[in-house]
N, C-alpha and C positions, 0 to 999 in steps of 0.2 A: 574502520569501525564496522563491525557486523551488527545487523539489526536483529533484535530479539522479540519473540512473540510476547504480547502483553506489556511491552514498553511503550512509552509515549514519546513522540517526536514532533518537532516543528516542521513546517513546510520546507524551510531552508535545509534542515538536516536530511529530509527525504530527497530533495533535489541534489544535495551534495553527494549522495550515494549513486547518482546517475540514473535514478528512477524517473520514468516519464509517465505522465497520467494517461490512462486509457479510458475512454467514455464507457460507462457501465449502465446498462438498462436492466430494469426489473430487480435490482438489488440496491439496498441502501448502504452503499459503501463507496469509498474512494479506491480506485484500482490503479496500481502503478506497475509498470513492466520494467524489467532489467534483464536482458539476455533471455535465458530460458525460465526465469522465475516470474511469478505474478504475486504481488503483495496486496493484501486487502487491509484497508485502514477504516476505522470509524472515527468520525469527528467527535471531539469532546471539548470540555472547557469553553463553552460558547463558540465552538467551531474555530478555536485558535490552536488546537493541538490534535494530533492524530495518534490513535492507539492501534498498533499493528496486531491483528488478530489471526491472520492466516498467511501462509506462503505456500503456493502450489506450483507445479510444473506448468509451463505455458501451454504445452500440448493438452493437458487435462482441461485447462480453462476454455480453450477454443473448440473442444469436441462438441 
């Protein structure tokens, strides 16, 4: 399963993709890493679901 921008996922779906949470400071988002990609999610539905709103290269995230 490939993840798509603006789609909603459960925590179980995110974890099943091999994504691992990375602590984020100064941004209101959940950040997950997988290889060279960084995924940004916002919590929705009373924090029971996550909407994927951006995917960037890991190198760009850590600059």
